[in-house]
TORKE-461499 format. One record per residue (C-alpha): residue in one letter; x, y, z. Coordinates in steps of 0.1 Angstrom, whole numbers, plus 2048, in hexadecimal, padded with zeros to 3 digits. Each point is the difference from the previous one (the first is absolute). Last residue first. Example, Ala and Ser with C-alpha at 12.3 -4.5 7.8 and 13.67 -1.06 7.14 Angstrom:
// TORKE-461499
s8897F5847/a7F27DE807/
END
This chain:
// TORKE-461499
xA3BA0769A/x7F5807821/x81481F804/x7F780D7DF/x7DC803805/x7EE7FC7DE/x7DA8007FC/x7F07E57F0/x7EF7EB81F/x7F482580B/x7ED8067DE/x7F27DF803/x7F2808820/x7F18217F6/x7ED7F37E3/x7F07DF80F/x7DC8097F1/x81180D7E3/x8127DD7FB/x7E07EE7F7/x7F481A7E8/x8217F77F1/x81E818808/x81980D7E3/x8267F47FA/x8098167E1/x81C7F77E5/x7E87EE7E8/x7E07FA813/x8087EB822/x7E67F9815/x7FC800827/x7E67F181B/x8037E07EC/x8147EC818/x81D7F67EE/x8038247F1/x7FF80E824/x81B7E680A/x81680A7DE/x7FB82280C/x8147FB81C/x8207F57F0/x7FC8187E3/x80281C816/x8197F6811/x8187F97E6/x7F781F7EE/x808815820/x81F7EF804/x8098047DC/x7FC8287FF/x7E981D809/x7F88027D6/x7F37DC7FD/x7E380B816/x7F881C7E7/x8037E47E3/x7EA7E9815/x7E08177FD/x7EB7FB81F/x7DC7FE7F9/x7ED8137E6/x7DD7F9811/x81081481D/x8067F6824/x8207EF7F7/x80B8287F7/x7FC809821/x8107E8818/x8217F67E3/x8058207FE/x802809820/x8137E1809/x8198087E0/x80582580F/x8057F8822/x8197E37FA/x81281B7E9/x80381681F/x7E5821802/x80E81B80B/x7E980E820/x7F8824805/x7ED812819/x7F081D7F9/x7F9828812/x8098197E3/x80C81F808/x7F58237F4/x7FD80C827/x7DB8047FA/x8017E17F3/x80D7ED81D/x7E580F814/x7E57F27EB/x80E7DF803/x805801824/x7DC808802/x7EF7EA7EB/x8177E2813/x8057E57E6/x82180A7F5/x8087F97D8/x80A7E07F2/x81F7F67EC/x8067E27E8/x8227FD7EC/x8097ED7E0/x7E58017EB/x7F5821807/x7E680081B/x7EC817813/x7E87FE81B/x7EA815811/x7F97FD828/x7FA82A7FD/x7FD80E7E0/x8117FB7E1/x8017DF7E9/x8207F97E8/x7FF7E17E7/x8187EC7EE/x7F27E07EE/x8027E0810/x7E77F17EA/x7E87FB81C/x80382380B/x7F880E7DC/x7E67E97FE/x7ED81281D/x80281F7EA/x7F57EF7E2/x7DF7F280E/x7F77E77E3/x7E280D7EF/x8117F47DB/x7E97E0803/x7E680181F/x8127FF824/x8067EB81A/x817808820/x80A7ED81C/x8177E57F5/x80C8117E3/x7F58037DC/x7DF7EC804/x7F380C7DD/x7D78057FD/x7E97F47E8/x7E57F6816/x8077DB803/x82180980B/x7F481681C/x7E57EA80B/x81D7E1803/x81A816815/x7E580E818/x7F37DD806/x8277F480A/x80181E813/x7DE7F9813/x80D7DB80A/x82080980A/x7F281C818/x7E97E480C/x81C7E8806/x81481D812/x7E5807816/x804824811/x7F7803824/x7DE80680E/x7F8820815/x7FC806824/x8137E580B/x818817812/x81C7F47ED/x7EC80B7DE/x7F182380F/x827806805/x80D7F47E0/x7E28167EF/x80A821815/x8237FB7EF/x81E7F5815/x80A7E57E9/x7F28017DE/x7E47EA7FB/x7FF7F87D9/x7E17FE7E7/x80C7F57DE/x8028197EA/x7F08057DC/x80681B7E8/x7EA8077E0/x8058107E1/x7E98087E4/x7DC804812/x7E27F77EE/x7ED80C81B/x7ED7DA7F9/x8207F0803/x80A813822/x7DE7F380E/x8077DE7F4/x823800819/x7EA81181D/x7E47E37F7/x81B7E37FC/x80E80D825/x7DC80080A/x7FD7D97FB/x8217F680E/x7F5811820/x81382080A/x7FA806824/x81F7ED80E/x8118167E4/x8167EA7E6/x7FB8187E2/x8078247FE/x7F48167E1/x81481E7F1/x7F48157E6/x81480B7DD/x7F181C7E9/x80580A7DA/x7E080F7F7/x7FF81F814/x7EB8107ED/x7E6815813/x7E67E5800/x81C7E5807/x80980F822/x7DD80580A/x7F87DE7FB/x81E7F3813/x7F981981A/x7D97F8804/x80E7DA804/x81580581F/x7E881A810/x7E47E7802/x8177E780C/x80B81181F/x81F814804/x816806821/x80F7DA7FE/x8057EF820/x8077E17F0/x7E57EA80E/x7EA81E7FF/x80B8007D7/x7F67DA802/x7DF80380E/x7F881D7E6/x8047E77E4/x81080F7DE/x8247FD80A/x82180E804/x7F78237EB/x820810800/x7FE8147E0/x81E8047EA/x7F781D7E8/x8128077DE/x80281D7EC/x80E81E818/x80A81B7E7/x7E6818815/x7DE80A7FA/x7F47DA805/x80F804820/x7EA81E809/x7E17EF7F1/x8077DE818/x80181781B/x7DB80E7F9/x7F47DF7FA/x80C7F5820/x81D7E7801/x80C801826/x7EA7E580E/x8097EB7E4/x8267FE80A/x81A8147EB/x81F7F67ED/x8098187E1/x80F7F37E4/x8128117E0/x80B7EA7E0/x8148177EB/x7F88037DD/x80F8207F5/x8207F481A/x80C814818/x8218137FE/x80F806825/x80281F816/x7E981D7F2/x7E77E47F8/x8007EF827/x7FD82380D/x7E480C7E9/x7EF7DF806/x804801826/x7F2823800/x7E17F47EC/x7FA7E681B/x80181B819/x7EB81A7EF/x7E47E47F9/x7FD7F5822/x8137E6813/x7EC7E9819/x7FF7E27E1/x8257FC80A/x7F47ED81F/x8227EF80C/x8117EC7E8/x7FA8077D7/x80481B7E8/x8117EE7E4/x81080C7E2/x8087EA7E2/x81780A7E0/x81881680C/x81D8047E5/x81F7F7811/x81D81D800/x80E7F9820/x7E87ED816/x80D80F822/x80D8207F3/x7DF81680C/x8037F2823/x80582280D/x7E08107ED/x7EF7DF808/x807808824/x7F2823802/x7DF7F47ED/x7FC7EB81A/x80881781A/x7E48177F3/x7E87E97FD/x8087F6825/
END
């Protein structure tokens, strides 16, 4: 697999043309399984094919049970300078409900070890809204991160995906369903706690201390081009999106023949506008009306007509040229985005 991904990087060397790379993200699957040799092979190839900024943000995604002290030392010896740790909760009951492989001791120990060997730039994932997460436990989860002085936090509402084991258990009555009212309450508590402790709520699911915003994630929300290598990886250049085949064996077989196995779509004006609205509205900077106008008068008029509704009910505010969700609006972000979407056939 490593050889196949290295070959893909070679074949796709012109995808970002002369762009300087300022973020690299090892994520999806379990990249923490990579050893030092494999990681350095990737860095050698990336530096061979691209210009990488001296201060590039280089993140590796990992689960607590993978982050042994020995593994952390390996990562520290590479250019990796940021870790994304999927803690999810500091409650054993929550972790069992979510079918996580790690326990609370492993979660706390890996954070302490990472900080001890010099990884100061950490982000942790937490999940709220689980039937097993009481409001008190949720506050304890968030407080634990303050106690660890974690500079960045990503929080997601528990969703029961169709076809998963959890979905099966819920349907059989063996697991409790998600309570939307409780989820909304815990999100409101989260926003208040983060604000009180000096964190920027810079994207619906992301909070950071000033100057510690995730540069990689922000590039997605700002609509910047990116290239993804590996099975299922997505790439985007502003006008088109492509995604690699998901099947590992077929992915490697194609690359053995020096072929790329991916699908591609050219984005229409409507798709580009809708994606911009969806991603930008999730951020603390909101939608830039100058950008909206660049798609033409129909898009501009539609946006203003719909936005007027949300300005009126205080779920959105306008600051200069920017339309930004209020705290109330953040609870309804997906619905508001959908109402702002442009569908030519309906206009």
